[in-house]
C-alpha positions in Angstrom: 0.0 0.0 0.0 1.4 3.4 -1.0 1.5 6.2 1.6 1.2 9.9 0.8 3.2 11.8 3.5 2.5 15.5 3.3 5.4 18.0 3.5 7.7 16.3 1.1 7.6 18.6 -1.9 9.9 21.2 -3.5 11.8 23.3 -1.0 10.8 26.6 -2.3 7.1 25.8 -2.2 7.0 24.3 1.3 4.5 25.9 3.6 5.4 26.4 7.3 3.0 27.2 10.2 5.5 28.7 12.6 8.5 29.9 10.6 8.8 33.3 9.0 10.4 32.4 5.7 11.2 36.1 5.0 13.4 36.4 8.1 17.2 36.6 7.7 17.5 33.7 10.1 15.4 31.4 8.0 17.0 32.5 4.7 20.5 31.9 6.0 19.6 28.5 7.4 17.8 27.6 4.1 20.7 28.7 1.9 23.1 26.6 3.9 21.1 23.5 4.8 17.7 23.2 3.0 19.2 21.2 0.1 20.6 18.7 2.6 17.3 18.5 4.4 15.4 17.8 1.2 18.1 15.2 0.2 17.7 13.4 3.6 13.9 13.4 3.2 14.2 11.8 -0.3 16.2 8.9 1.1 13.7 8.1 3.9 11.7 4.9 3.9 7.9 5.3 4.3 8.2 4.3 7.9 11.0 6.8 8.5 8.9 9.5 6.8 5.9 8.7 9.1 8.1 9.1 12.2 9.6 12.2 10.8 6.2 13.8 10.4 5.1 12.7 13.8 8.1 14.6 15.3 7.3 17.7 13.3 8.8 17.0 9.9 10.6 19.5 7.9 9.3 22.4 10.0 10.8 21.0 13.2 14.0 20.1 11.3 14.4 23.6 10.0 13.6 25.2 13.3 16.4 23.1 14.8 18.8 24.2 12.0 17.7 27.9 12.4 18.8 27.7 16.1 22.4 27.9 14.8 21.8 31.3 13.3 20.9 34.6 14.9 18.3 37.1 13.8 20.8 38.8 11.4 21.4 35.6 9.6 24.9 35.1 11.2 26.0 31.5 11.9 26.6 31.3 15.7 26.5 27.6 16.2 25.1 25.6 19.2 24.6 27.9 22.1 26.2 30.9 20.3 29.7 29.4 20.4 30.7 31.2 17.2 31.1 35.0 17.2 29.0 36.5 14.5 31.0 37.3 11.5 33.6 34.6 12.0 31.9 31.8 10.0 32.9 31.5 6.3 30.7 28.6 5.2 30.8 24.9 5.6 32.7 24.2 2.4 34.9 27.3 2.6 33.1 28.6 -0.5 33.8 32.3 0.5 36.9 33.7 -1.2 39.6 33.8 1.5 40.9 37.1 0.2 37.7 38.8 1.4 38.9 38.3 5.0 42.5 37.3 5.0 43.6 40.9 5.0 45.7 43.0 7.4 44.0 45.7 9.3 44.9 47.8 12.3 44.6 46.0 15.6 44.8 47.9 18.9 48.0 48.0 20.9 46.1 46.5 23.9 45.1 43.4 22.0 48.5 42.9 20.4 50.1 43.2 23.8 47.7 40.6 25.3 48.6 38.2 22.5 52.3 38.9 22.9 52.1 38.3 26.7 50.3 35.1 26.1 52.8 33.8 23.5 55.7 34.6 25.9 54.0 33.0 28.9 53.2 29.8 27.0 56.6 29.7 25.3 58.3 29.7 28.7 55.8 27.4 30.3 56.0 24.8 27.5 59.7 25.3 26.6 58.8 26.4 23.2 56.3 23.7 22.3 52.8 24.6 21.3 50.4 22.8 23.6 46.7 22.9 22.6 45.7 21.6 26.1 47.0 24.7 27.9 46.9 27.6 25.5 44.7 30.6 26.2 44.9 32.1 22.7 41.3 31.3 21.8 40.1 33.4 24.8 42.2 36.3 23.5 40.9 36.0 20.0 37.3 35.9 21.2 37.8 38.9 23.4 39.2 40.8 20.4 36.4 39.7 18.1 33.7 40.9 20.5 35.5 44.3 20.9 35.3 45.3 17.2 32.5 45.7 14.7 31.3 42.5 12.9 32.8 43.5 9.6 36.3 43.7 11.0 36.3 40.5 13.1 37.6 38.0 10.6 40.2 40.4 9.1 41.3 41.5 12.6 41.6 37.9 13.8 43.7 37.1 10.7 45.9 40.1 11.5 46.3 39.1 15.1 47.3 35.6 14.0 50.0 37.0 11.8 51.4 39.0 14.8 51.2 35.9 17.0 53.3 33.9 14.6 56.0 36.6 14.4 56.2 36.9 18.2 56.7 33.2 18.5 59.4 33.2 15.8 61.3 36.0 17.5 61.4 34.0 20.8 62.7 30.9 19.0 65.4 33.0 17.4 66.4 34.6 20.7 66.8 31.2 22.5 68.6 29.6 19.6 70.9 32.6 19.3 71.8 32.1 23.0 72.1 28.3 22.7 72.5 27.0 19.1 72.0 23.5 20.4 68.6 24.2 22.0 65.7 22.2 20.8 62.0 22.9 21.4 60.9 21.1 24.6 64.3 21.5 26.3 64.5 23.9 29.3 66.1 27.3 28.7 66.8 30.4 30.8 63.7 32.5 30.5 65.8 35.7 31.0 66.9 35.2 27.5 63.6 36.6 26.4 63.8 39.8 28.5 65.0 41.7 25.5 62.2 40.4 23.3 59.3 42.8 23.5 56.3 43.4 21.4 57.7 46.7 20.1 61.1 45.2 19.3 59.5 42.4 17.2 57.0 44.7 15.4 59.8 47.2 14.6 61.4 44.5 12.4 58.2 43.7 10.4 56.9 45.0 7.1 53.7 44.1 5.3 53.9 41.7 2.3 50.5 40.9 0.8 48.3 39.6 3.5 51.0 38.8 6.0 54.1 40.2 7.7 57.7 39.5 6.8 60.9 40.5 8.5 63.0 43.4 7.2 66.4 42.7 5.9 69.4 44.7 6.9 69.2 46.5 3.6 65.7 47.6 4.3 64.0 45.1 2.1 61.9 42.1 3.3 62.5 38.5 3.9 59.8 35.9 4.5 60.7 33.7 7.4 58.4 30.9 8.3 58.9 28.9 11.5 
């Protein structure tokens, strides 16, 4: 016996009782997930479709999906874990050049990042440790301190500074002890002369990142 389960039609023609399809929240959720929802429905057995409808069908499914977006249509994830403006699409479809750009970042936030890099470099003897790092907290604090349009670009910029701070500390320790290897203890006083200002004074912009100046005043890209 065939079963006719209502609610399994074309996505654009679907009628909801409790969802405002003109809202930015719905439009963002639909753009990102509706095709997947329809594809899932098409693969359901009649029994699965019946249960699906009993639990609210597509309307309930889309309400759940919409909970990952705010009223402006920004993806914020479960419980708002993602700062609005920091999501670039599931497939990375957004051109990276639209947000991988260098923009001014406040002295305060650059100093906080420098202090964190130095603290963790000393604490972990130069080894990055994802279990103890506080960098995510600094990035989030920065993101919430600037307008949405600058969050991704500013975070990219702060990441570039972070890498150069760390590189400068490696160079200082290796200069004092050429045999030093990351993970080995070192005299933390070696880093007394490494300041945020001293590192930044050696940097110049090259495209969407920073490189170190050469003695002739040019630039040299050093990746560590």
